[in-house]
C-alpha positions as CSV (number, residue, x, y, z in Angstrom):
1,X,-75.4,23.7,-0.4
2,X,-72.6,25.7,1.2
3,X,-71.2,28.6,-1.0
4,X,-67.3,28.2,-1.9
5,X,-65.1,31.0,-1.3
6,X,-63.7,32.8,-4.5
7,X,-61.2,35.8,-4.7
8,X,-62.7,39.2,-3.5
9,X,-62.8,41.9,-5.9
10,X,-65.0,44.5,-3.9
11,X,-64.9,45.2,-0.2
12,X,-67.7,47.5,1.2
13,X,-67.8,49.1,4.5
14,X,-71.3,50.0,5.8
15,X,-72.2,52.9,7.8
16,X,-74.2,56.2,7.8
17,X,-72.8,59.3,6.3
18,X,-72.1,62.5,8.1
19,X,-70.3,63.7,11.3
20,X,-73.3,62.8,13.6
21,X,-72.7,59.2,12.8
22,X,-68.8,59.0,12.9
23,X,-67.6,56.3,15.1
24,X,-71.1,55.0,16.0
25,X,-71.6,51.3,16.4
26,X,-73.4,51.1,13.1
27,X,-70.4,52.5,11.4
28,X,-68.0,49.8,12.4
29,X,-67.9,48.4,8.7
30,X,-67.1,51.9,7.3
31,X,-64.4,52.4,10.1
32,X,-62.7,49.2,9.0
33,X,-62.6,50.0,5.2
34,X,-61.3,53.5,6.0
35,X,-58.4,52.2,7.9
36,X,-57.8,49.6,5.2
37,X,-57.5,52.3,2.5
38,X,-55.0,54.2,4.8
39,X,-52.9,51.0,5.3
40,X,-52.7,50.3,1.7
41,X,-52.0,53.8,0.6
42,X,-55.3,54.3,-1.2
43,X,-57.5,57.5,-1.1
44,X,-61.3,57.0,-0.7
45,X,-62.8,59.7,-3.0
46,X,-66.4,60.7,-3.6
47,X,-67.9,58.9,-6.6
48,X,-71.5,60.2,-7.3
49,X,-72.0,57.4,-10.1
50,X,-71.3,54.8,-7.5
51,X,-73.2,56.5,-4.5
52,X,-70.1,56.2,-2.3
53,X,-66.5,57.0,-1.4
54,X,-64.4,54.6,-3.7
55,X,-60.9,53.7,-4.1
56,X,-58.8,51.0,-6.1
57,X,-56.5,49.0,-3.9
58,X,-53.8,46.3,-4.5
59,X,-54.4,43.5,-1.7
60,X,-52.8,40.1,-2.0
61,X,-51.5,41.0,-5.6
62,X,-55.1,41.6,-6.7
63,X,-57.0,44.9,-7.8
64,X,-59.7,45.4,-5.2
65,X,-62.4,48.1,-5.2
66,X,-63.0,49.7,-1.8
67,X,-66.3,51.3,-1.2
68,X,-68.1,53.1,1.5
69,X,-71.8,54.0,0.6
70,X,-72.7,57.6,1.2
71,X,-76.3,56.9,1.1
72,X,-78.0,56.1,4.5
73,X,-77.7,52.6,5.8
74,X,-80.8,51.4,4.3
75,X,-79.7,52.3,0.8
76,X,-76.4,50.6,0.8
77,X,-77.5,48.5,-2.0
78,X,-77.3,51.6,-4.4
79,X,-73.5,51.7,-4.3
80,X,-72.8,47.9,-4.1
81,X,-75.4,47.3,-7.1
82,X,-74.0,50.1,-9.2
83,X,-70.3,49.1,-8.7
84,X,-71.0,45.5,-9.3
85,X,-72.9,46.1,-12.5
86,X,-70.2,48.5,-13.9
87,X,-67.2,46.3,-13.1
88,X,-69.1,43.0,-13.7
89,X,-68.3,41.8,-10.2
90,X,-70.3,38.7,-9.0
91,X,-72.0,38.7,-5.6
92,X,-69.6,35.9,-4.5
93,X,-66.7,38.4,-5.3
94,X,-68.0,41.0,-2.7
95,X,-67.0,41.0,0.9
96,X,-69.4,43.3,3.0
97,X,-68.0,44.5,6.5
98,X,-70.8,45.4,8.8
99,X,-71.7,45.7,12.5
100,X,-73.3,42.7,14.2
101,X,-75.7,42.9,17.3
102,X,-75.3,39.1,17.9
103,X,-71.8,39.2,18.7
104,X,-70.0,40.8,21.6
105,X,-67.7,43.8,21.0
106,X,-64.1,42.3,20.2
107,X,-65.5,39.4,18.4
108,X,-65.4,39.3,14.5
109,X,-66.7,36.4,12.3
110,X,-66.4,35.6,8.7
111,X,-69.4,34.1,6.8
112,X,-70.4,33.4,3.3
113,X,-74.2,33.7,2.4
114,X,-77.0,33.8,4.6
115,X,-79.9,36.3,5.2
116,X,-80.0,39.9,6.4
117,X,-80.7,39.1,10.1
118,X,-82.5,42.4,10.4
119,X,-79.6,44.5,9.3
120,X,-81.0,47.1,6.9
121,X,-77.7,47.5,5.0
122,X,-77.6,43.8,4.2
123,X,-81.3,43.8,3.4
124,X,-80.8,46.5,0.7
125,X,-77.6,44.9,-0.7
126,X,-79.5,41.6,-1.1
127,X,-82.3,43.4,-3.0
128,X,-79.9,45.3,-5.1
129,X,-77.9,42.0,-6.1
130,X,-81.3,40.6,-7.4
131,X,-81.9,38.6,-4.1
132,X,-78.6,37.0,-4.3
133,X,-77.2,36.3,-0.8
134,X,-74.1,34.6,-1.7
135,X,-71.6,37.5,-1.0
136,X,-69.2,37.1,1.9
137,X,-69.5,39.0,5.1
138,X,-67.1,40.2,7.8
139,X,-69.2,40.7,11.0
140,X,-67.7,42.9,13.6
141,X,-69.6,42.4,17.0
142,X,-71.2,45.6,18.7
143,X,-73.2,43.7,21.3
144,X,-77.0,43.9,22.0
145,X,-78.8,46.5,24.1
146,X,-81.0,43.6,25.5
147,X,-84.4,44.6,24.1
148,X,-85.4,44.9,20.4
149,X,-87.0,48.3,21.1
150,X,-83.6,49.7,22.0
151,X,-81.7,48.5,18.9
152,X,-82.4,51.5,16.7
153,X,-81.0,54.2,19.0
154,X,-78.2,51.8,20.4
155,X,-76.6,51.2,17.0
156,X,-76.6,55.0,16.2
157,X,-74.7,55.9,19.5
158,X,-71.1,55.7,20.0
159,X,-69.9,52.6,22.2
160,X,-68.4,53.0,25.6
161,X,-64.7,53.3,25.7
162,X,-64.0,49.8,26.7
163,X,-66.4,48.3,24.1
164,X,-64.9,50.6,21.3
165,X,-61.5,49.4,22.2
166,X,-62.6,45.9,21.7
167,X,-64.3,46.9,18.5
168,X,-61.1,48.5,17.3
169,X,-59.0,45.5,18.3
170,X,-61.4,43.2,16.2
171,X,-61.0,45.5,13.2
172,X,-57.2,45.3,13.6
173,X,-57.4,41.4,13.7
174,X,-59.8,41.5,10.9
175,X,-57.3,43.5,8.6
176,X,-54.7,41.0,9.2
177,X,-56.4,38.3,7.7
178,X,-57.8,40.1,4.7
179,X,-54.9,39.0,2.3
180,X,-56.2,35.5,2.9
181,X,-59.9,36.6,2.5
182,X,-59.2,38.3,-0.8
183,X,-57.0,35.4,-2.1
184,X,-59.9,33.0,-1.2
185,X,-57.9,31.1,1.4
186,X,-61.2,31.3,3.6
187,X,-60.2,28.4,5.8
188,X,-57.0,29.8,7.0
189,X,-58.6,33.4,7.3
190,X,-61.5,32.0,9.4
191,X,-59.3,29.8,11.5
192,X,-57.1,32.7,12.5
193,X,-59.6,35.4,12.9
194,X,-62.1,33.2,14.8
195,X,-59.3,32.0,17.2
196,X,-58.0,35.6,17.9
197,X,-61.4,37.3,18.5
198,X,-63.3,35.3,21.0
């Protein structure tokens, strides 16, 4: 059965902490949430209790928690699980923004539910949510290096200038539809985003 969209109460941007990883392909999700926080006038501040940088934001007339985990990618679930438990946020009310190898730079796709597809951040979040996979995802394409053996080093490097520009454009287009995502107008958000980022 296909999961149904519900209003979003938490937006998570995945990445690795520290200056070595800034603007790397794997941090595309973090880049989006940091830009979102600036756009809505919220300040992401360290919250040791929630293992991340956190902020409250007003989006689509709703209060939304923004979080960037400050653990490494493979422990992203610590932040998501802690915040979800404290504020009683259901998995269906969470949007996780992450990099996606299977999409080209410049492509962004919305999805509800599904597996982790080998993404360590998603794998840990699913585990932290008691194996509930029904959270929403915003997938930001970063392209694939061509061979599985090259993936680990590829995602931790910065993209070529043209690819990074395409990723940034996809982030901008994604931010335009977030009001609709938060308010659960999933069909409209999906239609607009998927037509703009091909």
